N, CA, C and O atoms as a CHARMM CRD file, in Angstrom:
* protein
*
  264
    1    1 MET  N      0.84800  -1.16300   0.00000 PROA 1      0.00000
    2    1 MET  CA     0.00000   0.00000   0.00000 PROA 1      0.00000
    3    1 MET  C      0.89900   1.23200   0.00000 PROA 1      0.00000
    4    1 MET  O      1.85100   1.32000   0.77600 PROA 1      0.00000
    5    2 GLU  N      0.59700   2.14600  -0.84700 PROA 2      0.00000
    6    2 GLU  CA     1.38600   3.35300  -0.93600 PROA 2      0.00000
    7    2 GLU  C      1.11800   4.25000   0.25700 PROA 2      0.00000
    8    2 GLU  O      0.05100   4.20000   0.86900 PROA 2      0.00000
    9    3 HSD  N      2.10200   5.06700   0.57300 PROA 3      0.00000
   10    3 HSD  CA     2.00100   5.96300   1.72600 PROA 3      0.00000
   11    3 HSD  C      0.80300   6.89800   1.59800 PROA 3      0.00000
   12    3 HSD  O      0.07400   7.10700   2.56800 PROA 3      0.00000
   13    4 ARG  N      0.60000   7.45000   0.43500 PROA 4      0.00000
   14    4 ARG  CA    -0.50300   8.40000   0.23500 PROA 4      0.00000
   15    4 ARG  C     -1.85900   7.71900   0.40400 PROA 4      0.00000
   16    4 ARG  O     -2.77800   8.28800   0.99300 PROA 4      0.00000
   17    5 GLU  N     -1.97600   6.50600  -0.11000 PROA 5      0.00000
   18    5 GLU  CA    -3.23100   5.75700   0.02600 PROA 5      0.00000
   19    5 GLU  C     -3.51200   5.43300   1.49600 PROA 5      0.00000
   20    5 GLU  O     -4.64900   5.54100   1.95400 PROA 5      0.00000
   21    6 LEU  N     -2.48600   5.04200   2.21800 PROA 6      0.00000
   22    6 LEU  CA    -2.61300   4.77400   3.64700 PROA 6      0.00000
   23    6 LEU  C     -3.04500   6.02900   4.39600 PROA 6      0.00000
   24    6 LEU  O     -3.93400   5.97000   5.24500 PROA 6      0.00000
   25    7 GLN  N     -2.43100   7.14300   4.09100 PROA 7      0.00000
   26    7 GLN  CA    -2.75300   8.40200   4.74500 PROA 7      0.00000
   27    7 GLN  C     -4.19900   8.81900   4.45700 PROA 7      0.00000
   28    7 GLN  O     -4.90100   9.26000   5.36700 PROA 7      0.00000
   29    8 THR  N     -4.64600   8.68800   3.22900 PROA 8      0.00000
   30    8 THR  CA    -6.01400   9.04400   2.85900 PROA 8      0.00000
   31    8 THR  C     -7.02600   8.16900   3.59700 PROA 8      0.00000
   32    8 THR  O     -8.03400   8.66500   4.10100 PROA 8      0.00000
   33    9 THR  N     -6.75600   6.88600   3.65400 PROA 9      0.00000
   34    9 THR  CA    -7.65200   5.96700   4.35300 PROA 9      0.00000
   35    9 THR  C     -7.71000   6.29700   5.83700 PROA 9      0.00000
   36    9 THR  O     -8.79000   6.31700   6.42800 PROA 9      0.00000
   37   10 PHE  N     -6.56800   6.55100   6.43600 PROA 10     0.00000
   38   10 PHE  CA    -6.51800   6.87900   7.85700 PROA 10     0.00000
   39   10 PHE  C     -7.25300   8.19300   8.14400 PROA 10     0.00000
   40   10 PHE  O     -7.99200   8.28800   9.12400 PROA 10     0.00000
   41   11 GLU  N     -7.05600   9.19200   7.30400 PROA 11     0.00000
   42   11 GLU  CA    -7.73300  10.48300   7.48900 PROA 11     0.00000
   43   11 GLU  C     -9.25000  10.31700   7.41600 PROA 11     0.00000
   44   11 GLU  O     -9.98200  10.96300   8.16500 PROA 11     0.00000
   45   12 TYR  N     -9.71800   9.46400   6.52800 PROA 12     0.00000
   46   12 TYR  CA   -11.15200   9.20800   6.42400 PROA 12     0.00000
   47   12 TYR  C    -11.69400   8.65800   7.74300 PROA 12     0.00000
   48   12 TYR  O    -12.72200   9.12200   8.23600 PROA 12     0.00000
   49   13 TYR  N    -11.00500   7.67500   8.30900 PROA 13     0.00000
   50   13 TYR  CA   -11.47100   7.07800   9.55400 PROA 13     0.00000
   51   13 TYR  C    -11.34900   8.04700  10.72500 PROA 13     0.00000
   52   13 TYR  O    -12.18000   8.00700  11.63200 PROA 13     0.00000
   53   14 VAL  N    -10.36200   8.89800  10.73100 PROA 14     0.00000
   54   14 VAL  CA   -10.25800   9.91600  11.78500 PROA 14     0.00000
   55   14 VAL  C    -11.44500  10.87100  11.70100 PROA 14     0.00000
   56   14 VAL  O    -12.00500  11.24300  12.73300 PROA 14     0.00000
   57   15 GLN  N    -11.83400  11.26900  10.51100 PROA 15     0.00000
   58   15 GLN  CA   -13.00800  12.12700  10.33500 PROA 15     0.00000
   59   15 GLN  C    -14.27000  11.42400  10.84200 PROA 15     0.00000
   60   15 GLN  O    -15.11200  12.04600  11.49000 PROA 15     0.00000
   61   16 GLN  N    -14.39500  10.14400  10.54900 PROA 16     0.00000
   62   16 GLN  CA   -15.56000   9.38800  11.01000 PROA 16     0.00000
   63   16 GLN  C    -15.59900   9.30300  12.53800 PROA 16     0.00000
   64   16 GLN  O    -16.66700   9.40800  13.14100 PROA 16     0.00000
   65   17 ILE  N    -14.44700   9.11400  13.15300 PROA 17     0.00000
   66   17 ILE  CA   -14.38500   9.04400  14.61600 PROA 17     0.00000
   67   17 ILE  C    -14.67900  10.40600  15.22600 PROA 17     0.00000
   68   17 ILE  O    -15.36300  10.49100  16.24600 PROA 17     0.00000
   69   18 ASN  N    -14.17600  11.46500  14.61900 PROA 18     0.00000
   70   18 ASN  CA   -14.47400  12.81000  15.11900 PROA 18     0.00000
   71   18 ASN  C    -15.96500  13.11800  15.01900 PROA 18     0.00000
   72   18 ASN  O    -16.50200  13.84900  15.85200 PROA 18     0.00000
   73   19 ALA  N    -16.62500  12.57700  14.02700 PROA 19     0.00000
   74   19 ALA  CA   -18.06200  12.79400  13.85700 PROA 19     0.00000
   75   19 ALA  C    -18.87300  12.12700  14.96300 PROA 19     0.00000
   76   19 ALA  O    -20.03900  12.46500  15.16500 PROA 19     0.00000
   77   20 LEU  N    -18.27500  11.19600  15.66900 PROA 20     0.00000
   78   20 LEU  CA   -18.97300  10.52700  16.76100 PROA 20     0.00000
   79   20 LEU  C    -19.25600  11.45500  17.94200 PROA 20     0.00000
   80   20 LEU  O    -20.06700  11.12800  18.80900 PROA 20     0.00000
   81   21 SER  N    -18.60500  12.58500  17.97400 PROA 21     0.00000
   82   21 SER  CA   -18.79000  13.51000  19.10000 PROA 21     0.00000
   83   21 SER  C    -20.22200  14.03200  19.18500 PROA 21     0.00000
   84   21 SER  O    -20.61800  14.57300  20.21800 PROA 21     0.00000
   85   22 THR  N    -20.99100  13.88000  18.13000 PROA 22     0.00000
   86   22 THR  CA   -22.38500  14.32900  18.15200 PROA 22     0.00000
   87   22 THR  C    -23.30400  13.32800  18.84600 PROA 22     0.00000
   88   22 THR  O    -24.45800  13.64800  19.13000 PROA 22     0.00000
   89   23 ILE  N    -22.81000  12.12600  19.12300 PROA 23     0.00000
   90   23 ILE  CA   -23.61000  11.09600  19.78300 PROA 23     0.00000
   91   23 ILE  C    -23.54100  11.32400  21.29200 PROA 23     0.00000
   92   23 ILE  O    -22.45400  11.39500  21.86400 PROA 23     0.00000
   93   24 ASP  N    -24.69600  11.43700  21.92800 PROA 24     0.00000
   94   24 ASP  CA   -24.71200  11.71400  23.36700 PROA 24     0.00000
   95   24 ASP  C    -24.91500  10.46400  24.22300 PROA 24     0.00000
   96   24 ASP  O    -24.76400  10.52700  25.44400 PROA 24     0.00000
   97   25 ASN  N    -25.24700   9.35200  23.61600 PROA 25     0.00000
   98   25 ASN  CA   -25.44200   8.10400  24.32900 PROA 25     0.00000
   99   25 ASN  C    -24.13800   7.29800  24.24700 PROA 25     0.00000
  100   25 ASN  O    -23.66900   6.98400  23.15300 PROA 25     0.00000
  101   26 PHE  N    -23.55900   6.96800  25.40000 PROA 26     0.00000
  102   26 PHE  CA   -22.27100   6.28600  25.40000 PROA 26     0.00000
  103   26 PHE  C    -22.35000   4.90800  24.74200 PROA 26     0.00000
  104   26 PHE  O    -21.41500   4.50000  24.05300 PROA 26     0.00000
  105   27 TYR  N    -23.45500   4.18900  24.94600 PROA 27     0.00000
  106   27 TYR  CA   -23.60100   2.86500  24.33400 PROA 27     0.00000
  107   27 TYR  C    -23.53500   2.97500  22.81200 PROA 27     0.00000
  108   27 TYR  O    -22.82000   2.20700  22.16900 PROA 27     0.00000
  109   28 ASP  N    -24.26300   3.91200  22.23700 PROA 28     0.00000
  110   28 ASP  CA   -24.24900   4.09900  20.78500 PROA 28     0.00000
  111   28 ASP  C    -22.87600   4.55300  20.29400 PROA 28     0.00000
  112   28 ASP  O    -22.41300   4.13900  19.23100 PROA 28     0.00000
  113   29 TYR  N    -22.23100   5.41500  21.09200 PROA 29     0.00000
  114   29 TYR  CA   -20.88500   5.89300  20.75500 PROA 29     0.00000
  115   29 TYR  C    -19.91400   4.71700  20.69500 PROA 29     0.00000
  116   29 TYR  O    -19.16300   4.55800  19.73300 PROA 29     0.00000
  117   30 GLU  N    -19.94700   3.90400  21.73800 PROA 30     0.00000
  118   30 GLU  CA   -19.03700   2.76000  21.80500 PROA 30     0.00000
  119   30 GLU  C    -19.30000   1.78100  20.65900 PROA 30     0.00000
  120   30 GLU  O    -18.35800   1.28000  20.04400 PROA 30     0.00000
  121   31 LYS  N    -20.55300   1.51000  20.37500 PROA 31     0.00000
  122   31 LYS  CA   -20.91000   0.59100  19.30200 PROA 31     0.00000
  123   31 LYS  C    -20.38400   1.08300  17.95400 PROA 31     0.00000
  124   31 LYS  O    -19.79500   0.31200  17.19600 PROA 31     0.00000
  125   32 LYS  N    -20.59300   2.35300  17.65700 PROA 32     0.00000
  126   32 LYS  CA   -20.13500   2.91600  16.38700 PROA 32     0.00000
  127   32 LYS  C    -18.60400   2.96600  16.33000 PROA 32     0.00000
  128   32 LYS  O    -18.01200   2.71200  15.28100 PROA 32     0.00000
  129   33 PHE  N    -17.96900   3.29200  17.45700 PROA 33     0.00000
  130   33 PHE  CA   -16.50900   3.33800  17.50800 PROA 33     0.00000
  131   33 PHE  C    -15.92000   1.96400  17.19500 PROA 33     0.00000
  132   33 PHE  O    -14.96200   1.85300  16.43000 PROA 33     0.00000
  133   34 VAL  N    -16.49200   0.92700  17.78600 PROA 34     0.00000
  134   34 VAL  CA   -16.00400  -0.44300  17.54700 PROA 34     0.00000
  135   34 VAL  C    -16.19300  -0.81800  16.07000 PROA 34     0.00000
  136   34 VAL  O    -15.31500  -1.43700  15.46900 PROA 34     0.00000
  137   35 GLU  N    -17.32600  -0.44600  15.49500 PROA 35     0.00000
  138   35 GLU  CA   -17.56000  -0.72600  14.07500 PROA 35     0.00000
  139   35 GLU  C    -16.51400  -0.04000  13.20300 PROA 35     0.00000
  140   35 GLU  O    -15.98100  -0.64900  12.27600 PROA 35     0.00000
  141   36 LEU  N    -16.22100   1.22100  13.49600 PROA 36     0.00000
  142   36 LEU  CA   -15.21000   1.94900  12.71800 PROA 36     0.00000
  143   36 LEU  C    -13.82100   1.34200  12.90500 PROA 36     0.00000
  144   36 LEU  O    -13.05900   1.20000  11.94800 PROA 36     0.00000
  145   37 HSD  N    -13.50700   0.99100  14.13600 PROA 37     0.00000
  146   37 HSD  CA   -12.20300   0.40400  14.43500 PROA 37     0.00000
  147   37 HSD  C    -12.02100  -0.91900  13.68100 PROA 37     0.00000
  148   37 HSD  O    -10.96500  -1.16800  13.10000 PROA 37     0.00000
  149   38 ASN  N    -13.04800  -1.75500  13.69600 PROA 38     0.00000
  150   38 ASN  CA   -12.97600  -3.03700  12.98000 PROA 38     0.00000
  151   38 ASN  C    -12.89000  -2.83200  11.47400 PROA 38     0.00000
  152   38 ASN  O    -12.14700  -3.54000  10.79500 PROA 38     0.00000
  153   39 ALA  N    -13.63500  -1.88100  10.95100 PROA 39     0.00000
  154   39 ALA  CA   -13.59300  -1.60700   9.50900 PROA 39     0.00000
  155   39 ALA  C    -12.21000  -1.12800   9.08400 PROA 39     0.00000
  156   39 ALA  O    -11.69600  -1.54200   8.04500 PROA 39     0.00000
  157   40 LEU  N    -11.61200  -0.25600   9.88800 PROA 40     0.00000
  158   40 LEU  CA   -10.26200   0.22800   9.57300 PROA 40     0.00000
  159   40 LEU  C     -9.26100  -0.92800   9.59800 PROA 40     0.00000
  160   40 LEU  O     -8.44600  -1.07100   8.68700 PROA 40     0.00000
  161   41 GLY  N     -9.32700  -1.74200  10.63500 PROA 41     0.00000
  162   41 GLY  CA    -8.42200  -2.88600  10.72900 PROA 41     0.00000
  163   41 GLY  C     -8.57200  -3.84200   9.56000 PROA 41     0.00000
  164   41 GLY  O     -7.58000  -4.32000   9.00900 PROA 41     0.00000
  165   42 LYS  N     -9.80600  -4.11900   9.18400 PROA 42     0.00000
  166   42 LYS  CA   -10.06900  -5.02100   8.06300 PROA 42     0.00000
  167   42 LYS  C     -9.51700  -4.44700   6.76100 PROA 42     0.00000
  168   42 LYS  O     -8.87900  -5.15300   5.98000 PROA 42     0.00000
  169   43 GLU  N     -9.77000  -3.16400   6.54100 PROA 43     0.00000
  170   43 GLU  CA    -9.30600  -2.54100   5.29700 PROA 43     0.00000
  171   43 GLU  C     -7.77900  -2.52500   5.22200 PROA 43     0.00000
  172   43 GLU  O     -7.20900  -2.80900   4.16800 PROA 43     0.00000
  173   44 MET  N     -7.11800  -2.19600   6.32500 PROA 44     0.00000
  174   44 MET  CA    -5.65200  -2.17100   6.33400 PROA 44     0.00000
  175   44 MET  C     -5.08700  -3.57100   6.10400 PROA 44     0.00000
  176   44 MET  O     -4.11100  -3.73100   5.37100 PROA 44     0.00000
  177   45 LEU  N     -5.68800  -4.58000   6.72100 PROA 45     0.00000
  178   45 LEU  CA    -5.21600  -5.95400   6.53500 PROA 45     0.00000
  179   45 LEU  C     -5.38500  -6.39500   5.08700 PROA 45     0.00000
  180   45 LEU  O     -4.47200  -6.98300   4.50800 PROA 45     0.00000
  181   46 GLU  N     -6.54800  -6.11800   4.49800 PROA 46     0.00000
  182   46 GLU  CA    -6.78500  -6.50700   3.11200 PROA 46     0.00000
  183   46 GLU  C     -5.81300  -5.82100   2.16700 PROA 46     0.00000
  184   46 GLU  O     -5.28300  -6.45200   1.25200 PROA 46     0.00000
  185   47 LYS  N     -5.57800  -4.54000   2.38000 PROA 47     0.00000
  186   47 LYS  CA    -4.66600  -3.81000   1.50200 PROA 47     0.00000
  187   47 LYS  C     -3.23400  -4.30300   1.66000 PROA 47     0.00000
  188   47 LYS  O     -2.49600  -4.38900   0.67800 PROA 47     0.00000
  189   48 SER  N     -2.83700  -4.62600   2.87600 PROA 48     0.00000
  190   48 SER  CA    -1.47100  -5.11400   3.06700 PROA 48     0.00000
  191   48 SER  C     -1.29700  -6.50200   2.46300 PROA 48     0.00000
  192   48 SER  O     -0.22200  -6.82300   1.95700 PROA 48     0.00000
  193   49 LEU  N     -2.34400  -7.33300   2.50800 PROA 49     0.00000
  194   49 LEU  CA    -2.25700  -8.65700   1.88500 PROA 49     0.00000
  195   49 LEU  C     -2.23500  -8.55300   0.37000 PROA 49     0.00000
  196   49 LEU  O     -1.54000  -9.32400  -0.29200 PROA 49     0.00000
  197   50 GLU  N     -2.98300  -7.61600  -0.18800 PROA 50     0.00000
  198   50 GLU  CA    -2.95200  -7.40400  -1.63800 PROA 50     0.00000
  199   50 GLU  C     -1.55100  -7.01800  -2.08400 PROA 50     0.00000
  200   50 GLU  O     -1.03700  -7.53700  -3.07500 PROA 50     0.00000
  201   51 GLN  N     -0.94900  -6.11600  -1.35500 PROA 51     0.00000
  202   51 GLN  CA     0.39100  -5.65200  -1.70200 PROA 51     0.00000
  203   51 GLN  C      1.38800  -6.79500  -1.58400 PROA 51     0.00000
  204   51 GLN  O      2.25300  -6.96700  -2.44300 PROA 51     0.00000
  205   52 ARG  N      1.26600  -7.55700  -0.54000 PROA 52     0.00000
  206   52 ARG  CA     2.19600  -8.64900  -0.32500 PROA 52     0.00000
  207   52 ARG  C      2.06800  -9.70900  -1.41500 PROA 52     0.00000
  208   52 ARG  O      3.06800 -10.26900  -1.86500 PROA 52     0.00000
  209   53 ALA  N      0.84800  -9.97900  -1.83200 PROA 53     0.00000
  210   53 ALA  CA     0.62200 -10.98500  -2.87300 PROA 53     0.00000
  211   53 ALA  C      1.26000 -10.57100  -4.19200 PROA 53     0.00000
  212   53 ALA  O      1.73900 -11.42000  -4.94400 PROA 53     0.00000
  213   54 THR  N      1.27100  -9.28700  -4.47500 PROA 54     0.00000
  214   54 THR  CA     1.87500  -8.83400  -5.72900 PROA 54     0.00000
  215   54 THR  C      3.39800  -8.82000  -5.63800 PROA 54     0.00000
  216   54 THR  O      4.07800  -8.87100  -6.66300 PROA 54     0.00000
  217   55 LEU  N      3.93600  -8.75200  -4.42900 PROA 55     0.00000
  218   55 LEU  CA     5.38700  -8.69900  -4.26900 PROA 55     0.00000
  219   55 LEU  C      6.03300 -10.08400  -4.25900 PROA 55     0.00000
  220   55 LEU  O      7.16400 -10.25200  -4.71500 PROA 55     0.00000
  221   56 GLU  N      5.32700 -11.04700  -3.75100 PROA 56     0.00000
  222   56 GLU  CA     5.90800 -12.37800  -3.62800 PROA 56     0.00000
  223   56 GLU  C      5.67800 -13.18000  -4.90400 PROA 56     0.00000
  224   56 GLU  O      4.67000 -13.02400  -5.59200 PROA 56     0.00000
  225   57 ARG  N      6.62400 -14.02200  -5.18700 PROA 57     0.00000
  226   57 ARG  CA     6.47900 -14.92300  -6.32400 PROA 57     0.00000
  227   57 ARG  C      5.71800 -16.15500  -5.88000 PROA 57     0.00000
  228   57 ARG  O      5.84800 -16.60800  -4.74300 PROA 57     0.00000
  229   58 LYS  N      4.94400 -16.67600  -6.76500 PROA 58     0.00000
  230   58 LYS  CA     4.22800 -17.90500  -6.47200 PROA 58     0.00000
  231   58 LYS  C      5.21600 -19.05300  -6.55200 PROA 58     0.00000
  232   58 LYS  O      5.98900 -19.16900  -7.50300 PROA 58     0.00000
  233   59 LYS  N      5.17200 -19.88900  -5.54400 PROA 59     0.00000
  234   59 LYS  CA     6.07900 -21.02100  -5.50900 PROA 59     0.00000
  235   59 LYS  C      5.39500 -22.23000  -6.11200 PROA 59     0.00000
  236   59 LYS  O      4.25200 -22.53700  -5.77400 PROA 59     0.00000
  237   60 ASN  N      6.08200 -22.91000  -6.99400 PROA 60     0.00000
  238   60 ASN  CA     5.52500 -24.06600  -7.67800 PROA 60     0.00000
  239   60 ASN  C      6.03500 -25.38300  -7.09900 PROA 60     0.00000
  240   60 ASN  O      5.94000 -26.43000  -7.74000 PROA 60     0.00000
  241   61 PHE  N      6.56700 -25.32400  -5.90400 PROA 61     0.00000
  242   61 PHE  CA     7.10800 -26.51700  -5.27000 PROA 61     0.00000
  243   61 PHE  C      5.98100 -27.44600  -4.82700 PROA 61     0.00000
  244   61 PHE  O      5.04200 -27.01900  -4.15500 PROA 61     0.00000
  245   62 LYS  N      6.08300 -28.71400  -5.20800 PROA 62     0.00000
  246   62 LYS  CA     5.14100 -29.71200  -4.77500 PROA 62     0.00000
  247   62 LYS  C      5.94500 -30.84200  -4.12600 PROA 62     0.00000
  248   62 LYS  O      6.76400 -31.48700  -4.78100 PROA 62     0.00000
  249   63 PRO  N      5.70600 -31.07200  -2.84400 PROA 63     0.00000
  250   63 PRO  CA     6.49600 -32.11200  -2.16900 PROA 63     0.00000
  251   63 PRO  C      6.13300 -33.51000  -2.65800 PROA 63     0.00000
  252   63 PRO  O      4.97800 -33.78500  -2.98600 PROA 63     0.00000
  253   64 ASP  N      7.11200 -34.37000  -2.70200 PROA 64     0.00000
  254   64 ASP  CA     6.90200 -35.76000  -3.09300 PROA 64     0.00000
  255   64 ASP  C      6.52600 -36.53000  -1.83800 PROA 64     0.00000
  256   64 ASP  O      7.38900 -36.84200  -1.01700 PROA 64     0.00000
  257   65 LEU  N      5.25500 -36.83600  -1.68400 PROA 65     0.00000
  258   65 LEU  CA     4.76900 -37.47500  -0.46900 PROA 65     0.00000
  259   65 LEU  C      4.70700 -38.98800  -0.57000 PROA 65     0.00000
  260   65 LEU  O      4.19300 -39.64200   0.33800 PROA 65     0.00000
  261   66 GLU  N      5.21500 -39.55600  -1.64500 PROA 66     0.00000
  262   66 GLU  CA     5.19300 -41.00600  -1.81100 PROA 66     0.00000
  263   66 GLU  C      6.39000 -41.66700  -1.21200 PROA 66     0.00000
  264   66 GLU  O      6.51400 -42.89000  -1.27200 PROA 66     0.00000
């Protein structure tokens, strides 16, 4: 993942978390915060796996199990 793409994604989630300040019920705040946190983690993991898959070569090794 490129630095700029990472920064843009992170800024988006920071804006979403800052928008939570309008919620006055702590239960709803916590629920939405957890959803945002999980979404950010999932997106970062998926993007890092995509990048890694393009960097690594596919190995064609097949073990002889006989």
